[in-house]
C-alpha positions as CSV (number, residue, x, y, z in Angstrom):
1,M,100.4,98.6,108.3
2,V,101.9,95.8,110.3
3,Q,104.2,94.9,107.4
4,V,105.5,98.5,107.1
5,E,105.8,98.8,110.9
6,A,107.9,95.6,111.0
7,L,110.2,96.9,108.3
8,A,110.5,100.3,110.0
9,C,111.8,98.4,113.0
10,G,114.3,96.5,110.9
11,T,112.3,93.3,111.2
12,P,112.2,90.9,108.2
13,V,108.7,89.5,107.6
14,L,107.6,86.0,106.9
15,A,104.3,86.3,104.9
16,M,101.8,84.5,102.8
17,N,101.6,85.7,99.2
18,R,98.1,87.3,99.6
19,G,96.5,90.7,99.8
20,S,99.0,93.6,99.8
21,V,102.0,91.4,100.5
22,P,103.3,91.5,96.9
23,E,103.0,95.3,96.8
24,V,104.6,96.0,100.2
25,L,107.3,93.3,100.6
26,R,110.2,92.2,98.4
27,H,111.0,88.5,98.7
28,G,114.6,88.0,99.6
29,I,115.1,91.7,100.5
30,S,112.6,92.6,103.2
31,A,110.7,89.3,103.5
32,L,110.4,85.7,102.7
33,V,107.1,85.1,101.0
34,G,105.4,81.7,100.5
35,N,102.3,80.5,98.8
36,S,101.4,77.9,101.5
37,V,101.9,77.1,105.1
38,D,104.3,74.4,104.1
39,E,106.4,76.9,102.1
40,L,106.4,79.3,105.1
41,V,107.6,76.6,107.4
42,A,110.4,75.7,105.0
43,L,111.4,79.4,104.7
44,A,111.3,80.2,108.4
45,P,114.8,79.1,109.2
46,Q,116.2,81.4,106.5
47,I,114.6,84.6,107.9
48,G,117.7,85.4,110.0
49,Q,119.7,85.7,106.8
50,L,117.8,88.9,105.6
51,D,119.6,92.1,106.4
52,R,117.8,94.1,109.1
53,R,119.3,97.3,107.8
54,A,117.9,96.6,104.3
55,C,114.5,96.2,105.8
56,R,114.7,99.6,107.6
57,A,116.1,101.2,104.4
58,E,113.2,99.8,102.3
59,A,110.7,101.2,104.8
60,Q,112.4,104.6,104.7
61,R,112.6,104.7,101.0
62,R,109.0,103.7,100.2
63,F,107.0,104.5,103.3
64,S,108.5,107.5,105.1
65,S,106.3,110.5,105.5
66,A,108.3,112.3,102.7
67,A,107.9,109.3,100.3
68,M,104.2,109.0,101.1
69,A,103.6,112.7,100.6
70,E,105.4,112.6,97.3
71,G,103.2,109.7,96.2
72,Y,100.1,111.6,97.1
73,E,101.3,114.7,95.3
74,Q,101.8,112.7,92.1
75,V,98.3,111.3,92.3
76,Y,96.8,114.8,92.9
77,R,98.8,116.2,90.0
78,R,97.5,113.5,87.7
79,V,93.9,114.0,88.8
80,I,94.2,117.7,88.3
81,M,95.7,117.2,84.8
82,E,93.0,114.8,83.8
83,H,90.3,117.2,85.0
84,Q,91.9,120.1,83.0
85,V,92.1,117.9,79.9
86,E,88.5,116.9,80.3
87,E,87.4,120.6,80.7
88,L,89.4,121.6,77.7
89,S,87.9,118.8,75.6
90,I,84.4,119.9,76.6
91,A,85.2,123.5,75.9
92,L,86.4,122.6,72.4
93,G,83.3,120.4,71.8
94,A,85.3,117.2,71.6
95,P,84.5,114.1,73.6
96,A,86.4,114.0,76.9
97,K,89.3,111.5,77.0
98,R,90.9,110.1,80.0
99,L,94.7,109.9,80.3
100,P,96.1,106.4,81.0
101,M,96.8,105.7,84.7
102,S,100.5,105.5,85.5
103,A,102.0,103.5,88.4
């Protein structure tokens, strides 16, 4: 949440490449991401070169309430469809098959 809140305020992030960082931040767009403390120290002087408006736009595009709701709706639709396919397979006497997960 801290990463998203920073972006929503238009603040570029300097972060270690761990946990959710690769999923939330885009190196060179919304953040500078390093694999070690030494890399972060070397990247720190460049943080001011990232566009604060781009950080805010990234937060809006990916993490606004509308974007999050759409993402949840997609997951719910997929789960419902998988359930319906499974029920139909059982009704037809065939083994249930799971649909591949999509990103």
